[in-house]
KOLDO-50540 format. One record per residue: residue number from 1; residue in three letters; z negated, y, x of N, C-alpha, C, O in turn. Coordinates in steps of 0.1 Angstrom, whole numbers, plus 5000, padded with zeros to 4 digits. Layout:
<atoms>
   pos   code     nz     ny     nx    caz    cay    cax     cz     cy     cx     oz     oy     ox
   NUM    ALA      Z      Y      X      Z      Y      X      Z      Y      X      Z      Y      X
...
</atoms>
This chain:
<atoms>
   pos   code     nz     ny     nx    caz    cay    cax     cz     cy     cx     oz     oy     ox
     1    MET   9177   8792   1152   9172   8792   1166   9170   8776   1171   9165   8768   1164
     2    ARG   9174   8775   1182   9172   8761   1188   9162   8762   1199   9160   8772   1206
     3    GLN   9154   8750   1202   9145   8750   1213   9149   8738   1223   9153   8728   1218
     4    PHE   9147   8740   1235   9149   8730   1245   9138   8730   1255   9133   8740   1259
     5    GLY   9133   8717   1259   9123   8717   1268   9126   8707   1279   9133   8697   1276
     6    GLU   9121   8709   1291   9121   8700   1302   9111   8702   1312   9105   8713   1314
     7    ARG   9108   8691   1318   9097   8692   1330   9105   8689   1342   9112   8679   1344
     8    LEU   9103   8700   1351   9111   8698   1365   9100   8695   1375   9090   8703   1377
     9    ARG   9102   8684   1382   9093   8680   1393   9099   8685   1407   9111   8682   1410
    10    ILE   9090   8691   1414   9094   8696   1428   9086   8690   1438   9074   8691   1438
    11    ASP   9092   8683   1448   9084   8679   1460   9085   8690   1470   9095   8692   1476
    12    THR   9074   8696   1472   9073   8706   1483   9072   8701   1497   9067   8690   1499
    13    ARG   9076   8709   1507   9074   8705   1520   9060   8711   1526   9057   8710   1538
    14    GLY   9054   8717   1518   9040   8724   1521   9043   8738   1518   9051   8742   1511
    15    GLN   9034   8746   1525   9033   8760   1522   9046   8767   1523   9053   8764   1532
    16    GLY   9049   8776   1514   9061   8785   1514   9068   8786   1501   9063   8781   1491
    17    LEU   9079   8793   1502   9088   8795   1490   9098   8785   1489   9104   8783   1499
    18    HIS   9100   8779   1477   9110   8769   1475   9119   8774   1464   9115   8775   1452
    19    GLU   9132   8776   1467   9140   8781   1456   9145   8771   1446   9150   8760   1449
    20    LEU   9144   8775   1434   9148   8766   1423   9158   8772   1413   9159   8767   1401
    21    THR   9165   8782   1417   9174   8788   1408   9186   8779   1403   9189   8778   1391
    22    VAL   9192   8771   1412   9202   8762   1409   9197   8752   1397   9203   8752   1387
    23    PRO   9187   8744   1399   9183   8734   1389   9179   8741   1375   9181   8735   1365
    24    ILE   9173   8752   1376   9169   8760   1364   9181   8765   1357   9182   8764   1345
    25    SER   9191   8770   1365   9203   8775   1359   9211   8764   1353   9217   8766   1342
    26    ALA   9211   8752   1358   9218   8741   1352   9212   8736   1340   9219   8731   1331
    27    PHE   9198   8736   1339   9192   8734   1325   9197   8743   1315   9199   8738   1303
    28    VAL   9198   8755   1318   9202   8765   1308   9216   8763   1303   9219   8763   1291
    29    ALA   9225   8761   1313   9239   8758   1311   9241   8746   1302   9249   8746   1293
    30    GLU   9234   8735   1305   9235   8722   1298   9230   8724   1284   9234   8716   1275
    31    SER   9222   8733   1281   9216   8734   1268   9226   8739   1257   9226   8736   1245
    32    GLY   9235   8748   1263   9246   8753   1254   9240   8766   1247   9247   8771   1238
    33    VAL   9228   8770   1250   9224   8782   1244   9230   8794   1250   9231   8796   1263
    34    SER   9235   8803   1241   9243   8815   1245   9234   8827   1247   9235   8835   1257
    35    GLN   9224   8829   1238   9215   8841   1238   9201   8835   1235   9199   8827   1226
    36    GLY   9192   8839   1244   9178   8834   1243   9168   8839   1253   9170   8849   1259
    37    LEU   9158   8831   1254   9148   8834   1264   9142   8822   1270   9138   8813   1262
    38    LEU   9142   8820   1283   9137   8809   1291   9123   8811   1295   9121   8822   1302
    39    THR   9113   8804   1293   9101   8804   1299   9098   8793   1309   9101   8782   1306
    40    ILE   9093   8797   1321   9090   8787   1331   9075   8788   1333   9070   8799   1335
    41    PHE   9068   8776   1333   9054   8776   1334   9050   8766   1345   9054   8755   1345
    42    CYS   9042   8770   1354   9037   8762   1365   9024   8756   1362   9015   8764   1360
    43    ARG   9023   8743   1362   9011   8735   1357   9001   8733   1369   8994   8722   1370
    44    HIS   8999   8743   1378   8990   8742   1390   8982   8754   1393   8986   8765   1388
    45    THR   8971   8753   1399   8963   8764   1403   8964   8768   1417   8958   8778   1421
    46    SER   8973   8761   1425   8974   8765   1440   8989   8766   1443   8994   8763   1454
    47    ALA   8996   8769   1433   9011   8771   1434   9014   8782   1424   9007   8783   1414
    48    SER   9025   8790   1426   9028   8800   1416   9044   8801   1416   9051   8794   1423
    49    LEU   9048   8811   1408   9062   8814   1406   9066   8828   1410   9058   8838   1408
    50    LEU   9077   8830   1415   9082   8844   1418   9097   8845   1416   9105   8835   1418
    51    ILE   9101   8857   1412   9115   8861   1412   9116   8870   1425   9109   8880   1426
    52    GLN   9125   8866   1434   9125   8874   1446   9139   8873   1452   9147   8865   1448
    53    GLU   9142   8882   1462   9155   8882   1468   9158   8868   1474   9150   8862   1480
    54    ASN   9171   8864   1472   9175   8851   1477   9186   8851   1487   9192   8841   1491
    55    ALA   9189   8863   1491   9202   8866   1502   9196   8866   1516   9203   8859   1524
    56    ASP   9186   8872   1520   9181   8872   1533   9169   8863   1535   9159   8866   1528
    57    PRO   9169   8853   1543   9157   8845   1545   9145   8852   1551   9134   8848   1549
    58    ASP   9148   8863   1558   9137   8871   1564   9127   8876   1552   9115   8877   1555
    59    VAL   9132   8878   1540   9123   8883   1529   9113   8872   1527   9101   8875   1526
    60    ARG   9117   8859   1526   9109   8848   1524   9097   8848   1535   9085   8847   1532
    61    HIS   9103   8848   1548   9094   8847   1559   9083   8859   1558   9072   8856   1560
    62    ASP   9088   8872   1556   9079   8882   1556   9068   8881   1544   9057   8885   1545
    63    LEU   9073   8876   1533   9063   8875   1521   9053   8864   1525   9041   8865   1522
    64    GLU   9057   8853   1530   9048   8842   1534   9038   8848   1544   9025   8846   1543
    65    ARG   9043   8855   1554   9033   8860   1564   9024   8870   1558   9012   8870   1561
    66    PHE   9029   8879   1549   9021   8889   1543   9009   8882   1535   8997   8886   1535
    67    PHE   9012   8872   1528   9001   8865   1520   8992   8858   1529   8980   8857   1526
    68    HIS   8997   8852   1540   8987   8846   1550   8978   8856   1556   8966   8853   1558
    69    ARG   8982   8869   1558   8974   8880   1564   8964   8885   1552   8952   8887   1554
    70    LEU   8970   8886   1540   8962   8891   1530   8950   8883   1525   8939   8887   1522
    71    VAL   8953   8870   1525   8942   8860   1521   8940   8850   1533   8947   8840   1535
    72    ARG   8930   8853   1540   8928   8844   1553   8923   8831   1550   8916   8829   1540
    73    GLU   8926   8822   1558   8921   8808   1557   8909   8805   1567   8910   8799   1577
    74    ASP   8898   8811   1562   8885   8811   1570   8875   8804   1561   8870   8810   1551
    75    MET   8871   8792   1564   8861   8786   1555   8848   8793   1553   8840   8791   1544
    76    SER   8846   8801   1563   8832   8809   1562   8832   8819   1552   8821   8825   1549
    77    LEU   8844   8823   1546   8846   8833   1536   8844   8828   1521   8842   8836   1512
    78    TYR   8843   8814   1520   8845   8809   1507   8833   8798   1504   8830   8791   1513
    79    ARG   8829   8797   1492   8821   8785   1488   8828   8773   1484   8823   8762   1487
    80    HIS   8840   8775   1478   8849   8764   1473   8858   8760   1485   8868   8766   1487
    81    THR   8854   8750   1492   8861   8746   1504   8862   8730   1505   8864   8724   1516
    82    SER   8861   8724   1493   8860   8709   1492   8873   8702   1497   8873   8690   1500
    83    GLU   8885   8709   1497   8897   8703   1500   8902   8709   1513   8914   8708   1516
    84    GLY   8894   8715   1521   8899   8721   1534   8901   8736   1534   8898   8743   1524
    85    PRO   8905   8741   1546   8905   8756   1548   8915   8763   1539   8914   8775   1537
    86    ASP   8926   8756   1534   8936   8763   1526   8934   8761   1511   8942   8765   1502
    87    ASP   8922   8756   1507   8919   8753   1493   8917   8766   1485   8925   8769   1476
    88    MET   8906   8773   1487   8903   8786   1481   8914   8796   1483   8918   8802   1473
    89    PRO   8919   8798   1495   8931   8807   1497   8942   8805   1488   8948   8815   1484
    90    ALA   8945   8792   1486   8956   8787   1478   8954   8793   1463   8963   8798   1457
    91    HIS   8941   8791   1458   8938   8795   1445   8939   8810   1444   8945   8815   1434
    92    ILE   8934   8818   1454   8935   8833   1454   8950   8838   1453   8953   8846   1445
    93    ARG   8958   8831   1462   8972   8835   1463   8978   8833   1449   8986   8841   1444
    94    ALA   8975   8822   1443   8981   8819   1429   8977   8829   1419   8984   8833   1410
    95    ALA   8963   8833   1420   8957   8843   1411   8965   8856   1413   8967   8863   1403
    96    LEU   8970   8861   1425   8976   8873   1428   8990   8873   1424   8997   8884   1424
    97    THR   8996   8862   1421   9010   8860   1418   9011   8856   1403   9002   8860   1395
    98    GLN   9021   8848   1399   9023   8845   1385   9024   8830   1384   9028   8823   1393
    99    ILE   9021   8825   1373   9023   8811   1370   9033   8809   1358   9036   8798   1354
   100    GLN   9037   8820   1352   9047   8820   1341   9057   8830   1344   9054   8841   1349
   101    LEU   9069   8827   1342   9081   8837   1341   9089   8836   1328   9090   8825   1322
   102    SER   9094   8847   1323   9102   8848   1312   9115   8855   1316   9114   8866   1322
   103    ILE   9127   8848   1313   9140   8853   1318   9149   8852   1307   9151   8841   1302
   104    PRO   9155   8864   1303   9165   8864   1293   9178   8856   1295   9182   8855   1307
   105    VAL   9184   8851   1285   9196   8844   1287   9206   8851   1279   9204   8854   1267
   106    GLU   9217   8855   1285   9229   8861   1278   9242   8854   1282   9244   8851   1294
   107    SER   9251   8852   1273   9263   8845   1276   9261   8832   1283   9269   8828   1291
   108    GLY   9251   8824   1280   9248   8811   1285   9242   8811   1299   9240   8801   1305
   109    ARG   9239   8823   1304   9234   8823   1318   9221   8832   1320   9219   8842   1313
   110    LEU   9213   8828   1329   9201   8836   1332   9206   8851   1335   9216   8853   1342
   111    VAL   9198   8860   1331   9200   8874   1334   9191   8878   1346   9181   8884   1344
   112    LEU   9197   8874   1358   9189   8876   1370   9199   8887   1378   9211   8887   1376
   113    GLY   9192   8895   1385   9199   8905   1393   9208   8898   1405   9205   8886   1407
   114    THR   9217   8905   1411   9225   8900   1421   9219   8891   1432   9224   8880   1435
   115    TRP   9208   8897   1437   9201   8891   1448   9188   8882   1443   9181   8877   1452
   116    GLN   9186   8882   1431   9173   8875   1425   9175   8860   1425   9185   8854   1422
   117    GLY   9164   8854   1429   9164   8839   1428   9149   8836   1423   9140   8844   1424
   118    ILE   9148   8823   1417   9135   8818   1412   9129   8809   1422   9136   8800   1427
   119    TYR   9116   8811   1425   9109   8804   1436   9096   8798   1432   9088   8804   1424
   120    LEU   9093   8786   1436   9080   8780   1434   9073   8784   1448   9079   8782   1459
   121    PHE   9062   8790   1447   9054   8795   1458   9043   8785   1461   9033   8785   1455
   122    GLU   9045   8776   1470   9036   8766   1474   9024   8772   1484   9027   8777   1495
   123    HIS   9012   8772   1479   9001   8778   1487   8994   8769   1496   8985   8773   1504
   124    ARG   8997   8756   1494   8989   8745   1501   8997   8741   1514   9010   8742   1513
   125    HIS   8990   8737   1525   8998   8732   1536   9005   8719   1535   9016   8717   1539
   126    ALA   8998   8710   1528   9002   8696   1527   9014   8696   1517   9014   8705   1508
   127    PRO   9024   8687   1517   9034   8686   1507   9027   8682   1494   9016   8675   1494
   128    HIS   9032   8686   1483   9027   8682   1470   9039   8680   1461   9050   8685   1463
   129    GLN   9036   8673   1450   9046   8671   1439   9041   8682   1428   9030   8681   1424
   130    ARG   9049   8691   1425   9045   8701   1414   9054   8699   1403   9066   8695   1404
   131    GLU   9049   8704   1391   9056   8702   1378   9057   8716   1372   9048   8724   1371
   132    LEU   9070   8719   1368   9071   8731   1360   9077   8727   1346   9085   8718   1344
   133    VAL   9072   8734   1336   9076   8732   1322   9086   8743   1319   9083   8755   1320
   134    LEU   9098   8739   1314   9109   8748   1311   9110   8747   1295   9111   8736   1290
   135    HIS   9109   8760   1289   9112   8761   1275   9121   8771   1272   9119   8783   1274
   136    LEU   9132   8767   1266   9144   8777   1262   9144   8778   1247   9144   8768   1240
   137    LEU   9144   8790   1242   9146   8793   1228   9158   8802   1226   9159   8813   1233
   138    GLY   9167   8799   1217   9179   8807   1215   9189   8801   1207   9187   8791   1201
   139    ASP   9199   8808   1206   9212   8803   1198   9223   8800   1207   9234   8796   1202
</atoms>
């Protein structure tokens, strides 16, 4: 068994889904691992990870709008508001989604479905630099 690690830094444009399938797939390909498991970990409390459809941009739009309706940005609803109206809603959205993904690797490639892509879900309005930890274990 071999192990590979990398930290991937992402500059977000602010709130929304940012696809990362290409750079993460490149990491797997460059490792030379044929069979294994990739773990992706988001080191933040106001951003998260999703595997979601990457063919139709309307899916991203609808998901973003859904989360905006589900968790309102109304400071009167929260005690934790030190960083503005999107502060606590960003933490709640991250709690409702995932900060870690595990994806199998077969024949040197991620085992994603035809329309699946890997996304960082930025929950804050302002642009941020986010860091993901990639850990690949396999042969």
